[in-house]
N, C-alpha and C positions, 0 to 999 in steps of 0.2 A: 699675124705669123710672118716670120722671116724665112726666106729660102736662099741657101747659099750652095753653089755647085763647086766641088773640088775635083779637079781632073787628075786622074792617075794614068798609068800605062794601059791603054786599051779599055779603060772603064772610067766611070765617074762616081763620086759620092755626093748624093743630094742630102744636105743637112737641113732639117726643118726645126724651127724653134717657135714655141708659143702655142696657140690654140688653132688646130687644123679643123676648120669648119667649111661649110658650103662655099663661102665667099672665095676661098683660096684654091678650090679645086681646079679652076681654069689656070691659075698661076702654075700649079704643078704640071698640068698637061702641057702648057707652053714650054716649060723647061724640058720635059720629056721629048717633045717634038723637036726642039732646038738641038738636043743631044743627038737624036736619030739623024737629023739632017746633016749634022757635022760628022756622022759616021760612027758615033758611039752608041752601041746597042746593049751594053751591059752596065748595070748601075746598082749601087748600094743606096738604100733609103735609110738614113740615120734618123731615128725617132727618139733619141735620148732626151731631148729637151722639149718634146711635145707633151704638154700637160693635159690636153683635151683633144678628142677626135670624135667626129660624129659619123653617121651612117653614110652620108654623101661623100665624105672624105675617104672612107673605107672603099666605097665604090670607085673613087678616083684612083686609088692605089691599084685596085684590080684592073681598071682600064689601062693604067700605065704599064702594068705587067704584060697585058695583052699586046700593047703597042711594041714593047721590046721583043717579046717572043715571036711576033709576026715578022720581025726582021732577023730572026735567028739568034736573038740575044736573050737576056735574062735580067730579072729584077729580084733582089733579096732585101730583107729588112735587117738592120743591125741595131743592137742595143736599145730596144724600145723602152720607154718609161714604163713603170709598173701599170699605170692606167692603160696605156696603149696595148701592152702585152695582154692584159686581162681581156680587153675588148676584142682584139684581133684573134686570140685563140678561142674565145667564147663563141664568136660567130663563124669561125672556120676560115677566115681569110688566110691563115698560115698554111692552108692546104694548097693555095695558089702561089702565095709569096712567102717562102720560108723565112723563119726568124733565126738569127744567130746572136750569140752573146758578146761577140767582139767584132770589130771592124776587120781584123785579120781573117777570121773564119768566114766572114761574109764575102770578102774579096776572093778567098780561095774557092768558095762555092760558085762564084761566077764562071770559073773556068774548069769546073769539074762536073761530073754527073751526080754529085751529091744532092739528094732530094729531101733528106730528112732534116726537119727543122730542129733546132735546139729545144729541149723540153721546157715547157713553161714552168715558172716558179710555182712551188706548192701554194695553193690558194689558202688564204688565211680564213679564220672563222668568220670574219666580217667581209668576205668577198662579195662580188656582185650577185651571186646566186643565192645568198642567204634569204630565207623567209622566216621571220619571227612570228610566232603565233601562240595563242592561248584561248581556250574556250571562254566565252563570256559568262557561262554558268560555272562558277567556281566549285559547286558541289560535285561536278563531274570529276574534277581534279582530286578532290578529297576522297571520292569513292574509289578511284583507281590507283592512287598513289598513297603510300604509307606516309606517316608524319616525318620519318627520317628522310625519305626521298624528297618530300616537298621542301624540307629545309635545305637539302643539297641544291635544289634547283631555284632557290629564291633569289639568287644574284641576277640582277637584270643586266644583260649585255649591252643595253643602250642606257648608259649611265645618265642619271638625272632626269629620267622620264618615268611617268607613272604607268606606262604600258607594261602589262604583265607583272604587276607589283607583287603578286603572290607566287606566280609560276609562269615561266615562259619557256617555250621550246624553239629549237632551231631546225628548220628543214632546208632542203636544197631545191630551188625552183627549177622546173623542167619546161614550163610554158606559161605564157601570160598574154591575155588579150582583154578587150573591154568587157567581156562577160565574166571573167574570173581568172583563176590561176590554178596550176597543178604543181605539186611539190612532193618530194620524197622525204620521209622521216624515218630515221633508224632507231628512234627511241631515246637517243641521248644517254644520260646516266640514270634513267628512270628504273631500269631493270625489267621493264615490261616485255612480254613476249609479243610476237607479231599479232596474235589474236587479240590480246588486251589493247594493243595500240589501235587496232581497228575498232574496238569497242569504244575506246575513249574518244575517237574521232569518227564516230558512226554517222551515217547519212542523216542530215537534219541538224547536226551540231553547228551552232553559231560560233565563229571564231573572230577574234581581233587579229588582224594580220598587219605585218610591216614588211616591205620589200623594197628593193632598189631597182632602178631602171638603168641598165647599161646604156651608154651613150648620152646620158643626162648627168649634169653636174650636181643636181640636188641630192640630198641624203635620202633617208628612208621615206617612203610613201606609206600612208595608213589607210585602212579600210576595214569594213566588217564584211565577212563572207560566210556563206552557209555551205557546209560540206554536201556535195552532190554525188561524189564518187569515192569509193574506197576499194583499193586493190591490195590484197596481201601479197607480199613478195618476200623472197629470202632476204633476211636482214632488215626488214622494215615494211612500211606501207606507202603506197602512192595515193595521194589525196587530190581530188578535184573539188574546188570550192567556188561557188558563184557569188559575185559581189552583191550585197544587199544594201550597203550604205558606203558611198564613196564620193568624195568631193569632186565637183565638176572639173576643177583644175587638175586634179590627179587623174581623172578619167581621160581628159584631153591628152595628158602626157602618156598614158597607157596606149591610147589610140595611135599617137605618133610613134611610140615604141614598136607597136605591131606593124605599122607601115614601114618603119625602118628595117625590121627584120625580114619582111617580105621582099623589100628591095634588095637587100644583101643576099638573100637566098637565091633570088633570080639571077643576080650578078655572078654568084658563085657557080650556079648551074650552067650559065652560059660559058663561064671560064673553064670549067672542068668537064662539062658534058655529063654530069651526074645529077 
């Protein structure tokens, strides 16, 4: 990663380019400390050219923000790449360091009481929260869905892969750890009511699942999980599923993800007092 500091009037813009991982955290902190020592306590962190960021780097941004605010200053983020925006908003770092869509808006925010961050871009169907799933027992699908609805759902969103070749659904992940995952499903285009959704995914149902891990560059991870919790809600069901078959490499990545999320939650709690 490359770091370049551009000085303005009573503020600085820190431009980052490349992959922001653990190795470069000290480099950012060194730049922040140098700015503060020179009397600059307000800065814009431009992440337009950052294509990857990990949890330690997010922690470094929070730490940098605390360094500036402790001196009566402020740190804001400008023009983050889509990857950075997705991760920053997903884990809540924007509650501490607000995001702005232009350098000009970010610079104005440094000298105002504006605290609201620019709204995140609408997430795409393939965003980091997506969970793709299908019962391993296809007779359950045939029982609950009509032939017409099965035909509508036959297109696989993960092209060129056999996963869910007859039917696949998309949920939104709410939590993930080494034991399993939880996700919300609104029924998609199946036409099922909430009760029928719960019946289709009743406790004990075995699912093939695919999910992504924020902060990791890999694509979808795969596993088999068994439904252990079903909660009916307005507009859908919340499902808890315990892993029954998962590759050790994937499990190790999930464990790292859980550790990353705990680290960031602790950092955010320390920064916000909440």
